[in-house]
Phi, psi and omega in degrees: 000318181298324180296321181291328177293314179297318179297316180298315179298317180296315180299319178296319180297319179302317179295315181297314177302317180299323179281327183286322187305310178297327178292317178296315179301319178292319181299320184263353188305313186258000180264128182263347182279119183299314182299317179298316180295314181294322178298315180293321179295317177300317180296317180299314181296317180296315181293317185291323187247346183068028178301151177297317182209136176217126180184193189231146168239132182245143180290130176209121177052043175080011176228163169266124183247136181306132175244202180301140180205167173232127180136190181288172178320143184230163173297139184276318182226141178229129178287148178302135178084353181257144180065183181292316181297312181296325179286322177296320178297309184295324181274347181060033182221153177291135176241131173247126181241107182294328180218106185297335178291342180263357182271118180300126178081012179303136177262114184272091175287329176217133179289346180281342179288130182244328177219163190206149170227135180230128183242126177293150179247128181241152172271181183294339178272001179087005177281137179282136185241343182169200179219152168260123185241129177228130180242150177233151174278355180254144174292147173049048186268352184242142181217198184301325179293323177293317178303308182297316182294314182287328174294326176292321175298314179300319179296323179295335181274351185309316184284000183263352180268000000 
């Protein structure tokens, strides 16, 4: 029974990502302010999926610094290579963590966060600029559909950096 619930949630998410992407692209198309765009994207993701936390960390002076987000209080600065965000940034690859308590070096900004996905953000020249971070209160809440959907959102933001 649990497998069918997880499959159903995943199937629903794929559809939602497919419907959201054109809306996000339209929302950010004519806006040139990065903070405004990231704030709206974080709000859209939180509203659409009910994620515990959705937001951005941007590279500044060799650290990831908290950017626009939706959710409870967050860590303000993360060193490169530390935690899920710092490792996703350093590796330039999406990381899915089914259980944050099992991730070596996880930075617990909130004890309510149980699983996490972090997607690197690149500009049009391929330079990494930050990460999109999404947390869930449920264990093993992210899968291939989330990776594909959130990577597509990150790709839509490339021209805004």
